[in-house]
C-alpha positions in Angstrom: -9.5 36.1 14.6 -8.6 36.6 11.3 -9.3 33.6 8.8 -6.9 30.4 8.2 -6.1 30.8 3.9 -8.3 28.6 2.1 -7.3 25.9 0.0 -9.4 23.5 -2.2 -8.4 20.4 -3.9 -9.2 18.7 -7.0 -8.1 15.1 -7.9 -8.7 14.4 -11.7 -8.9 11.0 -13.5 -11.4 8.8 -14.8 -10.0 6.2 -13.2 -10.8 7.8 -9.6 -14.3 8.5 -11.1 -14.9 5.5 -12.2 -13.9 3.5 -9.2 -10.7 1.8 -10.4 -8.6 3.8 -8.3 -9.1 5.9 -4.8 -8.2 9.2 -4.4 -4.9 9.2 -1.6 -3.7 12.4 -2.7 -6.5 14.6 -1.5 -5.7 13.3 1.8 -2.3 13.5 2.3 -2.7 17.4 0.4 -4.8 18.2 3.2 -3.3 16.8 6.3 0.0 18.7 4.8 -1.6 22.1 4.4 -3.5 21.7 8.1 0.0 21.6 9.2 1.3 24.8 7.4 -2.3 26.7 9.2 -4.3 26.3 5.9 -7.7 25.1 5.6 -9.2 22.8 3.1 -12.7 23.6 2.5 -13.3 21.9 -0.4 -11.7 18.6 -2.1 -13.4 17.2 -5.8 -12.9 14.2 -7.8 -13.4 15.5 -11.4 -13.2 12.9 -14.7 -10.8 13.9 -17.7 -13.4 16.4 -18.6 -11.9 19.6 -19.9 -15.1 21.4 -19.8 -15.7 20.5 -16.3 -12.6 21.3 -15.1 -12.2 24.9 -16.6 -15.9 25.6 -15.4 -14.5 24.1 -12.0 -11.5 26.0 -11.5 -13.5 29.4 -12.4 -16.0 29.0 -9.8 -13.2 27.8 -6.7 -10.9 30.6 -7.5 -12.6 33.5 -6.6 -13.5 32.0 -2.8 -9.9 30.3 -2.2 -6.7 31.3 -1.7 -5.5 28.5 -3.0 -6.6 25.7 -5.5 -4.3 22.3 -5.8 -5.1 20.2 -8.8 -3.5 16.5 -8.9 -3.6 14.5 -12.1 -3.9 15.2 -16.2 -0.3 16.3 -16.8 0.3 13.1 -19.1 1.3 12.9 -22.4 -2.2 11.3 -23.7 -5.2 13.3 -25.3 -7.1 12.4 -21.8 -4.8 14.8 -19.8 -6.7 17.9 -19.4 -5.1 20.0 -16.7 -3.2 22.2 -18.6 -5.8 22.8 -21.4 -8.2 23.8 -18.7 -6.2 26.1 -16.3 -5.2 27.9 -19.5 -9.1 28.3 -20.2 -9.7 29.5 -16.8 -7.2 31.6 -17.0 -7.7 33.1 -20.3 -4.6 32.6 -21.8 -3.1 30.1 -24.4 -0.7 27.2 -23.9 3.3 27.6 -24.6 6.1 25.6 -25.5 8.6 25.5 -22.8 11.9 24.6 -24.8 13.7 23.6 -21.8 11.2 21.3 -20.7 11.1 20.1 -24.2 14.6 19.4 -24.1 15.2 18.1 -20.5 12.1 15.5 -21.9 14.0 14.4 -25.0 17.6 14.1 -23.0 15.7 11.8 -20.6 14.5 9.6 -22.8 18.1 9.5 -24.8 19.4 8.2 -21.3 17.1 5.9 -21.5 18.0 5.1 -24.8 14.1 5.3 -25.6 12.8 7.4 -28.8 10.9 10.5 -27.8 7.3 10.1 -29.0 5.8 13.5 -30.4 2.7 12.9 -27.7 5.3 13.7 -24.9 5.7 17.5 -26.2 2.4 18.1 -24.6 4.2 17.9 -21.5 6.3 21.0 -22.2 2.9 23.2 -23.0 2.3 25.5 -20.1 -0.5 27.9 -19.6 1.0 31.3 -20.4 2.9 33.1 -17.9 3.0 29.9 -15.3 5.8 28.8 -13.5 7.0 25.5 -13.9 7.3 23.0 -10.7 10.3 20.6 -11.4 9.2 16.9 -11.5 12.3 15.0 -10.8 10.2 11.5 -10.5 8.8 11.7 -13.8 8.0 12.6 -16.6 5.3 15.6 -16.1 6.5 18.6 -14.8 3.7 20.8 -12.5 3.1 24.1 -13.1 1.6 27.1 -10.5 -0.3 30.6 -12.1 -2.7 32.6 -10.5 -6.5 33.4 -11.3 -7.0 36.8 -9.7 -5.8 36.4 -6.0 -6.1 32.5 -6.3 -2.7 30.1 -6.6 -3.7 27.5 -8.8 -0.8 24.6 -8.5 -1.1 21.7 -10.5 0.9 18.3 -9.6 1.2 14.8 -11.2 -1.0 12.3 -10.0 1.4 9.6 -9.0 1.6 9.5 -5.1 5.5 8.4 -5.9 5.9 11.6 -8.0 3.2 14.1 -6.6 4.5 13.6 -2.5 8.1 15.0 -2.9 7.0 17.9 -5.0 3.9 18.7 -2.5 7.2 19.3 0.2 9.5 21.1 -2.4 7.4 23.1 -4.8 3.7 23.4 -3.3 4.8 24.6 0.5 7.2 27.3 0.0 4.6 28.7 -2.8 1.5 28.6 -0.4 3.6 29.9 2.3 5.0 33.0 -0.1 1.4 33.6 -1.8 -0.8 33.8 1.6 1.5 33.5 4.9 -1.5 32.5 7.8 -2.1 35.5 9.7 -3.9 33.0 12.3 -3.0 29.5 13.5 -4.7 26.3 12.2 -3.2 23.1 14.0 -4.5 19.2 13.9 -3.9 16.8 16.3 -4.7 13.1 16.2 -5.8 10.2 18.6 -6.2 6.6 17.5 -8.8 4.4 19.7 -9.6 0.8 19.5 -13.0 -0.9 21.0 -15.1 1.9 21.6 -18.4 2.4 19.7 -18.7 5.7 17.5 -21.7 6.8 19.4 -20.5 6.5 22.6 -17.3 8.6 22.0 -19.4 11.1 20.5 -22.2 11.1 23.8 -19.1 11.5 25.9 -17.7 14.1 24.1 -20.8 16.7 24.2 -20.1 20.1 22.9 -16.3 19.4 21.6 -17.9 17.9 18.6 -20.2 20.8 17.6 -19.1 22.2 14.6 -18.8 25.6 15.9 -16.5 24.3 18.7 -12.5 25.4 18.8 -10.9 23.1 19.6 -12.9 21.0 16.8 -13.3 16.9 17.4 -13.8 14.8 14.4 -14.2 11.1 14.1 -14.2 8.1 11.9 -15.1 4.5 12.4 -13.1 1.9 10.3 -13.0 -2.0 11.8 -13.6 -1.0 15.4 -10.9 1.8 15.5 -11.7 5.5 15.7 -9.5 8.3 14.5 -10.2 11.4 16.1 -8.8 14.7 15.0 -8.5 17.9 16.9 -8.4 20.8 15.2 -7.5 24.4 16.7 -7.2 27.7 15.6 -5.6 30.7 17.5 -4.0 34.2 16.6 -0.8 32.0 15.9 0.6 29.0 14.5 2.0 28.0 17.8 -0.8 29.4 20.0 -3.0 26.8 18.0 -0.3 23.9 18.0 -0.9 24.6 22.0 -4.2 24.5 22.1 -4.8 21.4 20.1 -2.4 20.2 22.2 -4.0 20.4 25.4 -7.3 19.5 23.8 -5.9 15.8 22.8 -3.8 15.4 25.8 -7.0 15.8 27.9 -9.5 13.5 25.4 -6.3 10.9 25.7 -6.8 11.4 29.4 -10.6 10.7 29.1 -10.5 7.6 26.7 -6.8 6.2 27.7 -8.4 3.0 28.0 -9.0 3.2 24.4 -6.2 5.1 23.2 -3.6 3.1 21.3 -1.3 5.8 19.2 -1.4 9.5 18.8 0.7 9.3 15.6 0.1 5.7 13.6 -3.6 4.6 12.7 -2.5 1.1 11.8 -2.6 -1.1 14.9 -0.7 -4.0 13.3 2.3 -1.1 12.9 1.7 -0.1 16.8 1.9 -3.9 17.6 4.9 -4.4 15.6 7.0 -1.2 16.9 6.7 -2.7 20.4 7.5 -6.5 19.3 10.5 -5.4 17.8 11.8 -2.6 20.2 11.2 -5.5 23.0 12.7 -8.1 20.6 9.7 -10.3 21.9 8.6 -13.3 19.5 5.4 -13.2 18.4 3.1 -16.1 16.5 -0.7 -16.4 15.3 -3.1 -19.6 15.5 -6.1 -18.7 13.5 -9.4 -19.8 12.9 -12.1 -18.2 11.2 -9.7 -15.5 9.8 -7.7 -18.0 8.3 -4.5 -16.1 8.2 -5.8 -12.6 7.9 -3.7 -11.5 11.6 -0.7 -13.3 10.1 -1.0 -11.0 7.0 -1.1 -7.6 8.8 1.9 -8.2 11.3 3.6 -9.4 8.4 3.3 -6.0 6.9 5.1 -4.3 9.1 8.9 -3.6 8.2 11.8 -5.9 9.9 9.0 -7.9 11.6 10.8 -11.5 10.4 13.4 -10.5 13.5 10.5 -11.8 15.8 8.0 -13.4 13.6 9.3 -16.9 12.1 5.9 -18.5 11.6 2.4 -18.9 11.8 -0.6 -21.4 12.6 -3.9 -21.8 10.3 -5.9 -24.5 11.9 -9.4 -24.1 10.3 -10.7 -27.6 11.3 -10.6 -29.4 14.4 -8.6 -31.8 13.0 -5.9 -29.3 12.1 -6.0 -27.6 15.9 -5.2 -31.2 17.4 -2.3 -32.3 15.0 -0.5 -28.6 14.8 -1.0 -27.4 18.0 -2.0 -30.0 20.2 -5.8 -29.0 21.4 -7.0 -32.0 23.4 -9.5 -33.3 20.8 -11.7 -34.3 24.6 -11.6 -30.2 25.0 -13.1 -30.1 21.6 -15.6 -32.2 22.1 -17.1 -30.7 25.7 -16.5 -27.1 24.8 -17.1 -26.6 20.5 -14.1 -25.0 18.9 -15.6 -21.4 19.6 -15.0 -21.3 23.1 -12.4 -19.9 26.0 -11.2 -23.2 26.2 -9.7 -23.9 22.8 -9.1 -20.2 22.4 -6.6 -20.9 25.3 -5.2 -24.1 24.1 -4.7 -22.6 20.7 -2.7 -19.5 21.9 -0.5 -22.2 24.1 0.2 -24.7 21.5 1.1 -21.8 19.1 4.0 -20.7 21.1 5.1 -23.7 22.4 5.4 -24.8 18.8 6.9 -21.6 17.7 9.4 -21.2 20.5 7.4 -17.2 21.2 6.7 -15.4 23.9 3.9 -14.0 23.0 0.9 -16.0 20.9 -2.5 -14.7 19.5 -5.4 -17.0 18.9 -8.7 -16.7 17.1 -11.8 -18.9 16.7 -15.4 -18.1 15.8 -17.8 -17.7 13.7 -17.8 -14.9 10.7 -21.0 -16.9 8.9 -23.3 -17.0 7.0 -23.5 -20.5 8.2 -22.2 -22.3 11.4 -24.0 -20.3 14.3 -26.1 -22.0 16.7 -28.5 -20.6 19.2 -25.8 -20.3 21.8 -23.1 -19.7 19.4 -24.5 -16.8 16.9 -22.7 -15.4 13.9 -20.1 -12.7 15.3 -19.2 -14.6 18.2 -15.6 -14.8 18.4 -13.2 -15.9 21.5 -9.4 -14.2 21.4 -6.8 -15.9 23.3 -3.4 -14.7 24.4 -0.3 -16.3 25.9 2.7 -14.6 27.1 5.1 -15.8 28.7 3.0 -18.5 29.8 0.2 -16.7 31.6 -3.0 -16.8 29.2 -5.6 -14.7 28.9 -8.7 -15.4 26.9 -11.6 -12.8 25.7 -15.1 -12.8 23.9 -16.6 -10.4 21.2 -19.9 -10.3 19.9 -19.6 -8.6 17.0 -22.5 -7.3 14.6 -23.3 -9.5 11.9 -22.7 -7.5 9.2 -21.3 -10.0 6.8 -18.4 -12.5 6.8 -15.7 -9.8 6.3 -16.6 -7.5 8.2 -16.8 -10.2 11.5 -13.3 -11.4 10.0 -11.3 -8.0 10.2 -13.2 -6.7 13.8 -11.6 -10.1 14.8 -8.2 -9.1 13.9 -8.1 -5.7 14.9 -9.4 -7.0 18.9 -6.5 -9.5 18.9 -4.1 -7.0 17.8 -5.6 -5.3 20.4 -4.8 -8.0 22.9 -2.0 -8.5 22.4 -0.9 -4.7 22.5 -2.3 -4.6 25.7 0.0 -7.3 27.1 3.0 -5.2 26.6 1.5 -1.6 26.9 -1.2 -2.2 29.4 -4.5 -0.2 29.9 -7.4 -0.6 31.6 -9.9 -2.6 29.7 
């Protein structure tokens, strides 16, 4: 089988290597390139260092069919992408009069003076093709280094993403039409340890397998990728789909989505589609569950209010939890989790209520109630379910995040039942 075309990605910026911001462009590019039958083999983050970027381009070009750079196209002296690309190609920078006129006109329409420094954005390596950027003042460019296509795109995602579709994808297709197929599918699982998933997958996770299965874990969620190669893109698509289907059947008790990694978004979609009102009663998570749900666009149609009842008195006054119940079982118990969910459902007039009560640490633990112990409650149309979780004591923040993920999963299973 002829290999898929290979791409390398470079994200530039001192703010990236310094940790002030996280590179999200490379992930978006790699996912889109995979859909086009390209294989991304390198992702590199560099500072605003012209010499290092020049050397990196010269190193990557002979081994790749394309190199995509994001960032470094602004008007300041630390924007060095155009200079490094010109040096790597052995050409001078040339002023593009048309681009300069467009930049000057743009500033005029905004009734702002045109700074001389912005003329840098009209400089391009000689012979490069200018890539239009309607969302900003930094056009991109494309040029070849030997047989390698080098494309430079702006760093801000709101500018880069439209150019990815309009400028980059068509050029990659013309430069190196895939002679073999590469396709990718995804699965998102909850409530299964990464090691258990790997053991049950067995040989499918060998690095020479086809399809190749990969997995990453975050906050109790597993993101599983299935990458397949074949003689053509349709054959690769079919192979990846079959293997993803097989994994979905094998792990059906844990799969919550095949297109959306955010569990809150998946639950929110179901609530909105069914017009089911929801509320939350939170103790140790202090509103994190409600915050996740209210990130869902349009959720106000089904989410009216939520309750943070941290102290025992608040549990009683706000949600009607019986003080005798708290005294007998303690705040972190199945009984109180159930009472919180029922009380929230009544007060909010909601069909679905989710509750969390637990010990996030570092203090508050006892011999029989250690740090990481969390009780979840769910009241759905009056029927109450409680579940216990014992999370590893990996720090207060992680225990809280794990608890929120578990509560979202408990809520989703009320609407889309899965064996558990």
